N, C-alpha and C positions, 0 to 999 in steps of 0.2 A: 719611966711611964710614958713620957712624951715620945721617946724613941720608939716604943712599942706601937703607939698610936700611929706614928709616922710610917712605920713598916706596914702596919695593917692597911693604911690608906693607900700606900704605894702598891701593895699587892692587889688591892681591890681595883685600882686603876689598870693594872696590868691585865687582870682578869677581864675587865670591861673591854679593854682594847682587843684582847684575844677573841672575845665574843663577836666584836664588831668585824674583825678581820675574817673570822670563820663565816659569819653571816654574809659578808660581802662576797667571799669566795663562792658560797652556795648560790647566791643570787646570780653571780656571773655565770656559774655553771648552768643554772636553769635558763638564763638568758641565752647563753650560747646554744643550749639544746633547742630552745624555741626558734632561734635563728636558723639552725640547721634544718629543723622541721619545716619552717616557713619556706626556706630555699628549696627544699625537696618538693614541697607542695606547688611552689611556683614553677619549678622545672616540669612537674607532672602536668600542670595545666597548659603549659605552652609547648607541649610536645608537638612535632610537626604533623599537620593535618593534611592527609593526602589520600588519593584513591588507592584502594587495594585491588579492585576488580572493575574493569571498564570494557566497553566495546565501541567500535566505530560504526558498526552497522548491525541491523537486526531485521528479520523478515516480518512483514505485517502478519498479525495473527499469532505471533510468538511472544515469549517473555524473556527478559534477561535480568539477572540479579546483580545489581551494583553493590560495591562494598567500599568502606572507608576505614582508615586507621588513624590513630592519634587524636589530636584535638583535646578539648576539655571533657574528661570522662564524666564530669558532673552535669554536663549539658547534653541535651538530646540533639541529634543530627536531624535537620529538617530537609526533606527532599521535595523538589519541584521540577517541572518540565515546561518548556515553552511549546507553543503549538499543540494545545490539548486535543485538537481534532485529529491529530496524527498519533498521539500516544498519551498515556497517563502513567503516573508512577506512585506506588504506595509509600507510606512512611517507613516501610521496611527496606526501601530501595529497589523494589521489583518494578521494572519497566514493562508495561503492557503496550505493545505496538499495535496500532489499529489500522493505519493506512499509509501508503507510500508518501514520503516527504522527509523533511529535515527538521530535527528538534535539537534543543540543548538541554541536557540534564544538569541540575544544580544540587549541590549538597552544602548546607550551611550549618556551621557549628561555632557558637560563641563569637560571631563576627567574622569568622573565617569562611570564605566561599570558594568552592571548587566547581568547575564546569567541564562538561564533556559533550562535544558535538556528535550526534548520532544520525546516520543516514538510514532511514527506514525503507527497506526494499519491498516492492510488491511481492505477494506470495507467488504470483505468476504474472506473465505479461501477455496481454491480448491485443492483437491488431484488429481494428474494425474498419471495414471499407463500406462507406455509404455509396451504393451503386449509382452509376450515371453522373451527370453533371449538367450545368446550364446549356452548354452547346455540345452537340455530338461531333465526332471526328471520324470521317469516312475513310481517311487514309488507312492503309493496312499494316499489319504486323504479324509475325509468325504465331500460330496458335499454340506452339510449344517450343522448347529449346531444340534447335536443329531442324525444325519442321519446314517443309516447302509449302504447306497449306497456310494461307493467310486469311485473316478476318479484319473487319473494320476495328480500328483502335478502341472506339467506344460508341455505342448507339445512343439514340435519343431517349429510350425508355418509354414506359407507358404513361397514360394520363387518366386520372380518376374520372369514371364515366358520369358520376353524380356531382362530384365536387370540383372537377376541372383542375385539381392539384396534380402537378407533374411528379413522376416517380422520384426524380432527384431530390425534390423537397421532402417527400415522405421519408426517404431513406436517411437523409441527414438529420431530420428531426428525431427519428427513433435512435439513430446512432449516438447523438448527443445525450439522450436520456440513458442509453445503455452505458455510455462512458461514465456518467455520474453514478449510476447504480453499481458498476463494477469497482470504481474507485472507493466507494463507501464500504465495499466488502473486502478491501485490502489488495486489490489488483493494481498493477501498472497497466496503463492503457495507451496504445499508439493509434492515433486517428490518421488514416490515409488522407482524408480531406476534412476540413472544418468549415468550408464555404462552398457555395455552388458555382461560382465563376472561376473554374479552374480548367486545366486541360491535362488530364492524367489518363493515359491509356490503361487498358486492363493489364497488359504486361507490366507496365511501370508500377501499377498499384501492388501487384504481387511482389515485385522486386523491392519496393519500399517496405512492405510487411516483412520480407525476409531480412532485410538489412536492420530493421528495428530491434532485432533480438527477441521478438515475440515468440511465445510457445505455441500459439494457435492463431488462425486467421479466420475471421468471421466476415462473410460478405452478405450485405443486406440488400434485398430487392423486393419489388412488388410484382405480382404476377398479372398476366392478362390473357384472355382467350376470346375467340370469336363468339362464343356463347355466353350470354350474360348470366346463365345459371351456374357456371363453373365457380366453385368456391373452395376455400381451404388453404392450408399451408403445406409446403413440402421442403425437403432439404436435398440439395444436389451435391454429389461427391464423386471422386474418380474411382474407376473400377480397378480390379486386380490386374487387368490386362492393359491398363492405360499406358501408352508408349512413352510417357514423359514422367509420370509421378506414381507409378504403380506401387512403389514402396510406401506411399502415404495412404493407400486405399483403406487398410484396416483401421488405422487411427482416425482417418477422416470419416469413415462410416460410424465409428463409435461416437465421435464428436457430433455428427449430424443427427444421429438418433437421440442422444442425450439432450441436445438443444431443442430439436423439434418436439419431442415428447413433452418436455417441460413447458415450452412455449404454448403448445395447444392446451395443456392442462390449466395453465394460468389464464389464458385469454378465452378459452372456450371455442376457438376456431377449429374447424374440422381438420383432422390429421390425414393428409394425403400420402404420408410415408416418405421414405428416403429413395431417391432416384439416382441411378448411375448416369453421369454425363462426362464424356471424355473430350468434348469439343469446346470447353470453356477456357479461354485464354488465361483469364485471371486465376483459374485453378491450376492449369497445366504449368504455369511458371512458379508456382508456390514451392517452397522447400520445407514447409511446416504443415501439420494437419490443417485441413481447410474444409469449410462447408459454405455453401451458398444457400441462404434461407429465403425462400419465396414466402413472404410474410402473409400474403393474402391476395385475392384477386381485385385489382383496381377496376376491372371490367364488370364486376358485380356491384350493383348500386348500393346494396346494404353493407357489404363488406368494405367498400370504398369509404362510405360515410363513417363507419365505425373506426376505421384506421386513422381518420383525420382528427379524432377527438383526443385531446391532451391526456385525459384520464385513462383512455384506452391505450394510448401510446406508452404510458407508464407501466401498464400491465404487460405490454409487449416486451418492454425492456426488462422487466422483472422476470418474465418467463424465460427469456434468452439467458439472463444471468444465472437463473436457477439451473439451467441446463449446463452452463459452463462449470458451475460448482460441482454438479453431478459428474461431469466428465473428469475433473481433477480429483474427485473423491472428497471434496470439502463438505 
C-alpha cells in the first residue's frame, strides 16, 4: 500500500514537472515571438528617411511636388520652407514659388530632418534703364554698331516746369518702384543704374542690358516740348528698316504697345501712341526687344506735378508692370 502511494506521488510529481516544462516552453515561444515582432517593428520605424523627389531650381509662379520615403510610418512628415516671401509649401509637400530668391525646404519625421536648397528663378528677366544721370556727357559715340554717325553719350534731360525736379531723378524714382512691383510678381530685374551720380553712356546702358541676360529692355524717360500744352505718354521703338536692329522691330512694337496701353489705362495719362525712332543710341545697340517710354511731359505743369507724387508714381509702375505681364502673356 505504501509502495502504491509512493508510485502515485512520484507520477504526480512527474506530471507537474512536465506541465511546468511545457508551460515554460510555451512562454519562451511566446516571448520569442514577441521579440521577433518587436524587432520587426523597430526595424520598420527606423527605416532610412530620405527624399524621393527633389529639385534644385524652380521658376517663380510654378509649383513642384517634393516627396520622401522611409521614416516612421506612424508619424506625419511635416514640411516647412525658409524665406516665405519667396515660396510656401503645403503639408503635402507641394512647393509654391512666388518670387526670385533662394530658399531651403525642410521635411521632418520623428526627429529626422531632411533639407534641400532651392533656387527660385524669375519667370522672366527685365532690364530697366532710368534715363539720364546727374551729369551729362557731351563726348560722342556711334549711334549704332558700325555707324559713322555719332551722338553725345548722354544728354542732361528735361526739368519739371512746375516742380524743378530733373528728369534723372524722376526716372530713377519710377524705376525703383517698377523694380519692386516686378519682383513682387515673380520677375528677375536688372537695374542699369541705381543711383544718380554715375557716368553710363546710352550705348553702354544697352550693352549692360544685353549682358544681363534679360528678356526685354525698358527705357524710362520724361518728355518735354516748347509748348506747355503738350501732354501724354508715348512709346518709341525701332522700325522694320532700322539699319541696326530691324529684327527687333516687331517684338519691340508689341512690347511698346502692351506697356503704353496698360500704362495709360492705369494712370489716366493721354495715350499718344507708339512712335518709330531709329536715331536712339540706347535702342540701336540693344539685342533684345526694347521700348523707350516717355512717361509724360515735364514741360506741362499739371503733368509734371502729377508725376512727382509718390502715389501716382506707384500707379505709373503698376501700369508698366501690367503691360509687361500682357507682353509675356501672364
